[in-house]
C-alpha positions in Angstrom: 73.3 -13.2 -5.6 72.7 -9.3 -5.7 73.4 -7.3 -9.2 76.2 -5.0 -8.4 76.4 -1.7 -10.2 79.0 0.9 -10.7 78.2 4.6 -10.0 79.2 7.1 -12.6 79.7 11.1 -12.0 77.9 13.6 -14.0 80.8 13.5 -16.8 80.1 9.8 -16.8 83.3 8.9 -15.1 83.5 6.0 -12.7 83.5 7.3 -8.9 84.9 4.1 -7.6 81.6 3.3 -5.9 79.9 0.1 -6.3 76.3 -0.8 -5.0 73.9 -3.4 -5.2 71.4 -2.5 -8.0 68.3 -3.4 -6.1 66.8 -0.5 -4.1 69.4 1.7 -5.3 68.7 5.5 -4.7 71.2 7.7 -6.3 71.6 11.2 -5.1 72.9 14.4 -6.9 75.6 13.7 -9.2 75.5 9.8 -9.0 74.3 7.9 -12.2 74.0 4.3 -13.1 74.2 3.2 -16.9 72.1 1.2 -19.2 72.0 0.3 -22.7 69.5 -0.4 -25.3 70.1 -2.2 -28.5 67.8 -1.2 -31.7 68.2 -5.0 -33.6 67.3 -4.4 -37.1 67.1 -7.2 -39.6 68.0 -7.5 -43.3 64.5 -6.1 -44.2 64.6 -3.2 -42.1 62.2 -4.5 -39.2 63.1 -4.1 -35.5 63.0 -6.7 -33.0 60.9 -5.7 -30.1 59.8 -7.6 -27.1 56.9 -7.3 -24.9 57.7 -7.0 -21.2 56.3 -9.7 -18.6 53.1 -8.6 -17.0 54.9 -9.1 -13.5 57.3 -6.1 -14.2 56.7 -3.5 -11.7 57.0 -1.0 -14.5 55.8 -1.0 -17.9 54.2 -4.6 -17.6 53.0 -5.5 -21.2 54.7 -2.9 -22.9 56.5 -3.1 -25.8 60.3 -2.4 -25.8 63.7 -3.1 -27.4 66.4 -5.3 -25.8 68.4 -4.0 -23.0 69.2 -3.5 -19.5 71.6 -2.4 -16.7 75.5 -2.2 -17.2 76.6 -4.2 -14.1 79.9 -3.5 -12.0 83.1 -4.0 -14.0 81.2 -3.8 -17.6 81.5 -1.1 -20.1 78.4 -0.2 -22.1 79.8 -2.4 -25.0 80.2 -5.4 -22.9 76.7 -4.9 -21.4 74.9 -4.9 -25.0 76.8 -7.8 -26.0 75.8 -9.7 -22.6 72.0 -8.3 -23.1 71.3 -9.4 -26.4 72.2 -13.0 -26.4 70.7 -13.3 -22.5 67.3 -11.6 -23.7 66.6 -12.8 -27.2 69.2 -15.4 -28.0 70.9 -13.7 -30.6 74.7 -13.7 -31.0 76.4 -10.6 -32.1 79.4 -10.9 -34.4 82.8 -9.9 -33.2 82.8 -6.3 -34.6 83.0 -2.8 -33.1 79.8 -1.3 -32.1 79.5 2.1 -30.6 76.3 4.0 -29.5 74.5 5.9 -31.8 72.6 8.0 -29.3 73.2 8.5 -25.3 71.2 10.5 -23.0 70.8 11.1 -19.3 67.7 11.3 -16.9 67.8 12.8 -13.4 65.0 12.2 -10.8 66.2 13.2 -7.8 62.8 12.5 -6.1 63.1 8.9 -6.7 67.0 8.5 -6.9 66.6 7.2 -10.3 69.4 8.9 -12.3 71.0 7.2 -15.1 72.6 7.2 -18.5 71.6 5.5 -21.6 73.6 4.3 -24.7 71.4 3.3 -27.6 73.1 0.9 -30.0 71.6 0.5 -33.5 72.4 -3.1 -34.6 72.0 -4.7 -37.9 71.9 -8.2 -37.9 70.8 -10.9 -40.4 68.6 -13.3 -38.4 64.8 -14.5 -38.6 62.2 -14.8 -36.2 63.3 -18.7 -35.6 66.6 -17.4 -34.3 64.8 -15.7 -31.6 64.5 -17.0 -27.9 63.2 -15.2 -25.0 64.5 -15.2 -21.7 62.0 -16.6 -19.3 60.5 -13.5 -16.9 61.8 -10.9 -19.1 59.4 -11.0 -22.1 56.3 -12.7 -23.2 56.1 -12.2 -26.7 58.3 -10.6 -29.5 58.0 -9.5 -33.1 59.9 -7.8 -36.0 58.2 -4.6 -36.7 58.8 -1.5 -38.9 59.3 1.9 -37.6 55.6 2.7 -38.6 54.2 -0.1 -36.6 56.4 1.1 -33.5 55.1 4.6 -33.8 51.5 3.2 -33.7 52.3 1.4 -30.6 53.9 4.6 -29.2 50.8 6.5 -30.1 48.5 3.8 -27.8 50.9 4.3 -25.0 52.3 1.0 -25.1 56.0 1.4 -26.4 58.8 2.4 -24.1 61.3 4.8 -24.8 59.9 5.6 -28.6 61.0 9.2 -28.5 64.8 8.5 -27.5 64.7 5.5 -29.9 63.4 8.0 -32.5 66.3 10.5 -31.7 68.7 7.8 -31.9 67.5 6.8 -35.4 67.6 10.2 -36.7 71.0 10.7 -35.1 72.5 7.7 -37.3 70.7 9.0 -40.4 68.0 5.9 -40.5 65.1 8.3 -40.0 
C-alpha cells in the first residue's frame, strides 16, 4: 500500500492536497513534513542508528530516529509512531514539543520539506532497543562528542540541524 502524505504551504498550513510519498515532486510553495527524535538516555547519551546499506541516500551513515509524517498525522503523532516503529522504544504519554524546526527548499529536485526536531529524554538501556528490519543495521548510545566525530568523518546525517536544536533547548 502506498504511503500518503499531506502537502503544506509555506506557512505550514495544510493545503488539502494528499499525494503518494513515493515519487513525490513538490513545486514552489509545496512542502511535506518530517520529524527527527533526539533520544537521550539517563546518562546523557543519544541513541543513533546506522542506515541500511540498501538505502538510496546516506547508506551506512549514522542518524537519529525519524521519518515522514503521514497523511492525517500531526508532527507529534508521527514521532510517537516512528520511535516505537524504528527502535522499539515506547514513549510515555506526556506532551512533547519540537525544540527546533527548519525548512528545506530544493526546487530542482522537488524536495521541499519542513522538519520538526524533538529532544526526548527516556530511561532505557541498550537491551530495550530493537531495530526495524530494513531501516537500520546497527545502533549505539553516543555522547555528543562521539556524534561530532562521526560528523567530522562525513558519516552522520543532519548533524548541523541537530546541533542547532540542542543549542535551542539549552543542552549544548
